[in-house]
C-alpha positions as CSV (number, residue, x, y, z in Angstrom):
1,M,19.5,0.6,-13.3
2,D,20.4,-1.8,-10.4
3,I,17.3,-2.3,-8.3
4,S,17.5,-4.0,-4.8
5,I,14.5,-5.0,-2.7
6,L,15.6,-4.9,1.0
7,E,13.6,-5.5,4.2
8,L,13.2,-4.1,7.7
9,L,15.6,-1.9,9.6
10,D,18.6,-3.9,8.5
11,G,17.5,-3.3,4.9
12,A,17.2,0.4,5.5
13,N,20.8,0.5,6.9
14,Q,22.0,-1.2,3.6
15,A,20.1,1.1,1.3
16,R,22.1,3.0,-1.3
17,G,21.3,5.3,-4.2
18,A,17.7,6.4,-4.7
19,T,16.0,4.8,-1.8
20,V,12.3,4.2,-1.2
21,I,11.1,3.5,2.3
22,I,7.8,1.6,2.0
23,D,5.1,1.4,4.7
24,V,1.7,0.5,3.3
25,F,0.0,-0.3,6.6
26,R,-0.1,2.6,7.4
27,A,2.4,5.4,7.8
28,F,3.1,6.2,4.2
29,S,-0.5,5.8,3.2
30,L,-1.5,8.4,5.8
31,E,1.2,11.0,4.9
32,P,-0.1,11.6,1.3
33,I,-3.5,12.4,2.8
34,V,-2.1,14.9,5.3
35,L,-0.1,16.6,2.5
36,D,-3.1,16.5,0.1
37,Q,-5.3,18.1,2.8
38,G,-3.1,21.1,3.0
39,A,-0.4,20.7,5.7
40,E,2.1,23.5,5.5
41,R,4.8,21.3,7.0
42,L,4.9,17.6,7.6
43,I,7.8,16.4,9.7
44,A,8.6,12.7,10.2
45,I,10.4,12.2,13.5
46,G,11.7,9.1,15.4
47,S,10.6,9.8,19.0
48,V,7.3,10.1,20.7
49,E,9.0,12.1,23.5
50,T,10.4,14.6,21.0
51,A,7.0,15.1,19.4
52,R,5.5,15.8,22.8
53,A,8.2,18.3,23.7
54,Q,7.7,20.1,20.4
55,K,4.0,20.3,21.1
56,Q,4.6,21.7,24.5
57,Q,6.7,24.5,22.9
58,N,4.4,24.9,19.9
59,P,0.8,24.2,21.0
60,S,-0.5,24.6,17.4
61,F,1.5,21.6,16.2
62,V,-0.5,18.5,15.3
63,L,0.8,15.2,16.5
64,I,0.0,12.0,14.6
65,G,1.5,8.6,15.3
66,E,1.5,5.2,16.9
67,R,3.3,2.7,19.0
68,Q,2.2,-0.9,18.6
69,G,-0.6,0.4,16.4
70,R,-2.1,2.6,19.1
71,K,-2.2,6.4,19.4
72,P,0.4,7.6,22.0
73,E,-0.9,9.6,25.0
74,G,-1.2,13.3,24.2
75,F,-1.3,12.8,20.4
76,D,-4.0,14.4,18.3
77,Y,-4.5,11.5,16.0
78,G,-3.4,7.9,15.6
79,N,-1.7,6.4,12.6
80,S,-5.1,5.8,10.9
81,P,-5.7,7.2,7.4
82,S,-9.4,7.0,7.9
83,E,-9.2,9.1,11.1
84,V,-7.5,12.0,9.4
85,E,-9.3,11.8,6.0
86,G,-11.4,14.9,5.5
87,I,-9.6,17.0,8.1
88,S,-8.1,20.3,7.0
89,F,-4.4,20.7,7.9
90,H,-4.1,24.0,6.1
91,G,-1.5,26.2,7.7
92,K,-0.6,23.5,10.2
93,T,2.8,21.9,11.1
94,V,2.2,18.1,11.5
95,L,4.7,15.9,13.4
96,H,4.4,12.1,12.5
97,T,6.1,9.3,14.3
98,T,5.6,5.5,13.8
99,S,7.1,2.2,14.7
100,A,8.2,1.3,11.2
101,G,8.1,3.9,8.4
102,T,9.5,6.9,10.1
103,Q,12.2,4.7,11.8
104,G,13.2,3.5,8.3
105,L,13.9,7.0,7.1
106,S,16.4,7.6,9.9
107,A,18.0,4.2,9.3
108,A,18.6,4.9,5.6
109,S,21.7,7.0,6.4
110,K,23.7,5.9,3.3
111,A,21.0,6.7,0.7
112,D,21.6,9.5,-1.8
113,I,18.0,10.6,-1.8
114,I,15.0,9.2,0.1
115,F,11.3,8.8,-0.8
116,A,8.5,7.5,1.4
117,A,5.9,5.4,-0.5
118,S,3.0,3.0,-0.3
119,L,0.6,1.6,-2.8
120,V,-1.4,4.9,-2.9
121,N,1.5,6.7,-4.6
122,A,3.7,3.9,-6.0
123,R,3.3,4.9,-9.7
124,A,4.1,8.5,-9.0
125,T,7.2,7.5,-7.0
126,A,8.4,5.3,-9.8
127,S,7.9,8.1,-12.3
128,V,9.9,10.5,-10.3
129,I,12.8,8.0,-9.9
130,K,12.8,7.1,-13.6
131,Q,13.3,10.8,-14.4
132,M,16.3,10.9,-12.2
133,H,18.1,8.0,-14.1
134,P,19.8,6.7,-11.0
135,S,22.3,3.9,-11.3
136,Q,21.1,2.3,-8.1
137,V,17.7,2.0,-6.5
138,S,16.9,0.5,-3.1
139,L,13.3,-0.4,-2.3
140,V,13.0,-1.0,1.5
141,C,10.0,-2.9,2.9
142,M,9.6,-1.9,6.6
143,G,7.1,-4.6,7.7
144,W,5.7,-4.6,11.2
145,E,7.8,-2.3,13.5
146,G,10.8,-2.8,11.2
147,R,11.3,-6.2,12.7
148,R,8.9,-8.6,10.9
149,K,8.4,-9.0,7.2
150,T,4.9,-8.4,5.8
151,E,3.3,-9.1,2.4
152,E,1.9,-5.6,1.7
153,D,5.2,-3.8,1.7
154,L,6.9,-6.5,-0.4
155,L,4.0,-6.2,-2.9
156,C,4.5,-2.5,-3.1
157,A,8.2,-2.9,-3.7
158,Q,7.6,-5.5,-6.4
159,Y,5.1,-3.1,-8.1
160,I,7.5,-0.2,-8.0
161,R,10.3,-2.4,-9.4
162,S,8.0,-3.5,-12.2
163,L,7.1,0.0,-13.0
164,L,10.7,1.0,-13.2
165,L,11.5,-1.9,-15.5
166,G,8.4,-1.3,-17.7
167,E,6.9,-4.7,-16.8
168,D,3.2,-5.5,-16.9
169,C,1.4,-4.5,-13.7
170,S,-2.2,-5.0,-14.7
171,D,-2.9,-7.4,-11.8
172,I,-1.8,-5.0,-9.0
173,K,-5.3,-4.1,-7.8
174,E,-6.3,-7.8,-7.5
175,K,-3.1,-8.5,-5.6
176,A,-3.8,-5.6,-3.3
177,Y,-7.3,-6.9,-2.6
178,Q,-5.8,-10.3,-1.7
179,L,-4.0,-8.6,1.2
180,R,-7.2,-8.7,3.2
181,Y,-6.5,-12.4,3.7
182,Q,-2.9,-11.8,4.8
183,E,-1.5,-9.0,6.9
184,G,-4.6,-7.0,6.2
185,K,-6.9,-9.4,8.0
186,K,-6.5,-7.4,11.2
187,F,-8.6,-4.7,9.6
188,F,-11.5,-7.1,9.5
189,D,-11.2,-8.4,13.0
190,P,-13.9,-6.8,15.2
191,A,-11.7,-7.3,18.3
192,Q,-9.1,-4.9,16.8
193,A,-11.5,-2.4,15.2
194,D,-10.6,0.4,17.6
195,V,-6.9,0.2,16.5
196,F,-7.3,-1.1,12.9
197,P,-10.6,0.1,11.4
198,E,-11.7,-1.6,8.2
199,Q,-11.7,1.7,6.2
200,D,-7.9,1.9,6.7
201,F,-7.5,-1.2,4.6
202,W,-9.5,0.2,1.7
203,I,-7.6,3.5,1.8
204,C,-4.2,1.8,2.0
205,T,-4.9,-0.5,-0.9
206,D,-6.4,2.2,-3.2
207,V,-3.6,1.8,-5.7
208,D,-2.2,5.0,-7.2
209,R,-4.7,7.2,-5.5
210,Y,-2.2,10.1,-5.4
211,A,-0.3,11.5,-8.3
212,F,2.7,12.7,-6.3
213,A,5.8,11.2,-4.7
214,I,7.0,12.2,-1.2
215,Q,10.7,13.1,-0.7
216,A,12.1,12.9,2.8
217,V,14.6,15.7,3.3
218,P,16.8,15.6,6.4
219,I,16.3,18.5,8.9
220,S,17.3,18.9,12.5
221,L,14.0,17.5,13.9
222,G,13.9,14.5,11.5
223,F,12.7,14.7,7.9
224,S,10.7,17.3,6.1
225,M,8.2,15.3,3.9
226,R,7.6,17.1,0.6
227,K,5.4,16.5,-2.4
228,V,7.3,15.9,-5.7
229,L,5.3,15.8,-8.9
230,P,6.4,13.5,-11.8
């Protein structure tokens, strides 16, 4: 198995084989919550404008997303895991658009199959990929807006690679905790609490909280995000 760790939008463009688009803070830590809380359909899309147009045609649709971390006007929720935690999405169609994670899905046009992952479902994602026995795996760290590298996505990629190779990963929770002093420090900054609440950090670093992977299946609107059990 040839495993590559790639970064940012350029990395997504280069991805081949079984591809994992990684966005720990916060897109792909939020999506498992939405699916776990009963969403009938979760669709990742690239454009805020498309999301708004769909909502206009289908008022029951739920819009979740961000630009520069903030909830776009007219959206129901921002890209905050703690904001949506505990909310029932049963029977709902949820549209999700972000600056990094959902853009990476679209950029991975040469991939054979695409998964969306973060620390909260990394082990399940690795398990699903191992069962596929792919010859090539691409782990893509999306960073901040797909333009700046960040530590948390690289940590997640390294963790998934280690799981695929059967290496020791016993220190992953401690490494995740250390993110609070790196890219995660914004979640502890009172001046940014309205955009990056502290509880988001603890959810995003709750390693292997969910026992399912998420496959991104191309559809006309974007990507249908579907649970896959190992």
